[in-house]
N, C-alpha and C positions, 0 to 999 in steps of 0.2 A: 464324507471322507472321499469317496470317489472323485467327487467334483474338484476337491482340494488336489488331489493327486494329478487329476488331468490338467488343472491350471499350473502346478509346477513343470509338468512336462512341456506344456505350451511355452511358458516362460523360458525354460531352459532352450527349446529350439529357437526361439526368437533371439536369445541372447547369443548363442554360440553359432548358429547358422548353418549347422551341418546339412540341414534339408535344402537349404538354398544351394550350397555348392553342388550336392547331388543333383539338381535340377540342371544347373549348368552343364555338369558332365554328360548329360544326355545328347547334348549338341555340338557339332563341330562349330569352329570359330566363324565360319562365314555363312552358317545357317541363317535364314531370315523368316520370321513369323509369317505364315501365310494366313491372311485375313479371309480367305474364301470362306463362305458360309455364314460370315459376320456382316457382310456388306447388305446395305439397304437394298430394296427391290428397284429403286430409281437411281442406281448408282450411277448411271451413264449420265443422266441429267444434272445430278449433283456435281460431278466432276467437271463437266463443261462450265457449269457455273462458277466454280472454283478457279478454273483456268481463266475465265473472263474477270473475275475479281483480282486475281493476281496481274494479269496485264494491265487492268485499269489502275491499280495501285503501284505498279512497278516494283513487286515483290520478287524474290527468289531470282535475281538477275544472275548469279553464280550458277545456281542449279541449272537454270534454262540453258545457259552457254554449255555446260557440261553435257546435257541432254542433247543438245544439238551435235556436239562432237560425237556423240553415240549413235546419232541417226535415230532418235526416238522422241517422243513428245510427252509432255508433263502429264497429260491425262492417262497416260499408260503407266506412270510410276506412283500413282495415288490410289488410295483405297477410301471408300466412303462408308463409315461405319458410325452408327449412333454409340458414342462413348458414355454419355452421361444421361441418357434415357429420357431426353426432352423431346423426342420425336423429330429432331433435326440431325441430318447426317453430318458428322465431323469428317475431317479429312487427315490421312497418315501418308505422309511422304517418306518414302525410303529409297534413296538413290544417289547418284553421282552429285558432286558439287565441284567447285573450281579448286580442289585440293586433293589430298591423298585419301583414299577410302571413300566411304559413304557417309551420308548424313540422314538423321531422322528429324522431320518436323511433325508435330501434331497441331492442327488447326481445329478450333472449336466454332463450330456454326452459331451465328447470332442472327437477330432479326435485321442486322444492319450489313451482315457479310460474315467474313472469317477471322477469328483472332488467334494468333499465334501463342501456344500455351506452354510448349515444351520442344526442346532441341537437345539431341545428344549425337555424338559421332558413332559411326558404324552401324549397329543394327539391334533390333528388337528380336529375342529368340523366343520368347513365349510371354504370355500374360495370364493373370487371374481375374476373375470376374466376381463382384458381389452382387448377386442378383442380376439386374439388367446394366449395370455400371461397372466400369473399368476399375479394378482394385489394385493391381500391382503390374508393374512393367519389369521384365527381366532383360538386361541390356549386355551386350558384350562389345567392347571396345578392343579390337586387336591392334591398336595403334597404327602409326604410320611410318612410312619409310624403313629404317632398319631397327625400329623398336621391337625388341624381343617380348616384350610383356603384353599379356592378355589381361584385360580388367573385366571382372563381371560385377554388375551392379544391379540392386534391386531398389525400385522406386515405389514408395507407397502413395497411392493417389487419393485424395480427399476432395470433398466438393462443398462448395458454398453456394447454394442453389444449384446452377448448372456449371458454375465455373471450376475447373479442376486445379488442384495444387498438387505437385509432383515433389516428394520428399525423398532424397537418398537416405535409406535406411541400414543398407548393408553392402559391403564390397569385399571382394578378394582380388588379388592379383597372383598371376602364375606365369612362369616361362612357357609361352606358347608352344614352341617346338621342341622342348627339351624335358619337360615333366612327364614322366610315365604315367598312365592312367591305369586304374584298375579295371578288371573286367568283371568283378562282382564285389558286392560291398557286404559288411556286416552290420549289426544294430550298433549305432554310434556309441563310442564309449569315451569318457573324459579321462585325461591323464595329465601328470605333472612331470617335468624333467628333474630326474634325481642327481645328475652329475653337474659339477660346475660348469662345465663346457660341454655342449653336445652340438653335433653336426646335423643340419638339416640337408638333405640331398635330393637332387632331381630325380633319382631313380632307386629302386629297391635293391641296391648292391653298392659296394664300396669300390670307387674309383677315385685314386689320387695321383694318377700318372697322366691321364689322356688330356692332351691339349685340346681346349676349346677356343679356337681364335675368334670365332664371332662374339662369344661373351668375355674374352679375354681371361679366361680362368683355366686353371689345371685341375682335372678331376671333376667330380660332379656335386661337390659341396656348394650349396647356394645360400648358405646362413648359417650362423653359430647362434645357438639357444644358450641361455643361462639356466642355472639350477632354480627351480621355482617357477619356470615359464609353464603355462598351461595350455591346452588345445584340445581339439577333439579328432579322434581317429575314427574311420569309418571303412577302412578296407586293410588287408593284409596280404603280403606276397612273401615266399620263401626263397632265398637265393640258393645257389649251389653248394654253399657250405652248411646249410640248415639254419641260416640266421633269419629271423622273421622280422619283417618290416612292416610299419604301419604307414598308410596313406593319411595325411593329417592336414588340418587347419590350425594354425597358431592364433590365439586369441589376439585380437587387434590391439590390446593395451601395450603388448610387448614389443618393442623395437629390437629387431635382430641385428647383429654385427655382421659386416662383410657380406651383405646380402644383395639382392638383385633389384631393389627399388631405392628411390630417393624419397624418404618419408616427408622432406618438406615440400614436395611437389604434390601432396595429398592432403587437401583440407579435411577430408574424411579418412581416418586412418584405417586401412584395410586388414583383412586377414591374409597371411602369406601361406603358400601351399607347397607341399613337398613330402618326403619320406624320411622317418627316422627309423632307427632300429629299436626294437621294442625292449631291449635288454636292460636298460638303466632308466625306466619310467615307471611311475606309480600310477595305477589306476586310482581315480577318485571320485567322489559322489557328483561333484559339479565344477 
């Protein structure tokens, strides 16, 4: 019976993702994972080998030009880590490219050189390991130019022999500079919206008058929820009127109206993040 209960808790966590969001909330958007302590002992030699391979194959031309503009070298922007436990150090590049922001490339070392297996924009904030192998990547993409959205993504890593596959398993999107973050959390609780129309707000208070010229909205409403929509709350805040607000993730299957993302741009439908009043919601089991 205990094993069944534990399994149900695990399924709930994987389904609704509250633990994933709490992990992302520990890091600011520009934080980059520090691979120090994971690099192989001969990392310098591996990095030189990778640089020679890149030059011989004509790879990473945009990245090399960007590094030259920043007056640095490729070998200083790569890390040598054995990601698949095959006793060959692999390469992680996280640095500039000829575009806005940063890029991440993962190259797996083989007997014949290095093979690129993963690319993402911006940065890795943390990782999970399964024994001696990479298990998950937690990636933040803070967009480019004037994009106000911050996308949090979790990739599950699986291996066929030593070759990794990276599968997107979870994603949330939030307004990077406008959503208030909680300073403490409670045990995650599931809820269901009890009113026909309910406002998702960027902050734990009512504001229907302040002009936000950057977002092109008035007030702090960032989406409209419908009756029956479900989500997970894992923090609370009380405003000056005594109203209790919940910091929430909305389940990814629900599309909000008048919200801050265009769902058509997302092949993998994300959770949306914000605050709701706790007055007209019902706590549910799952």
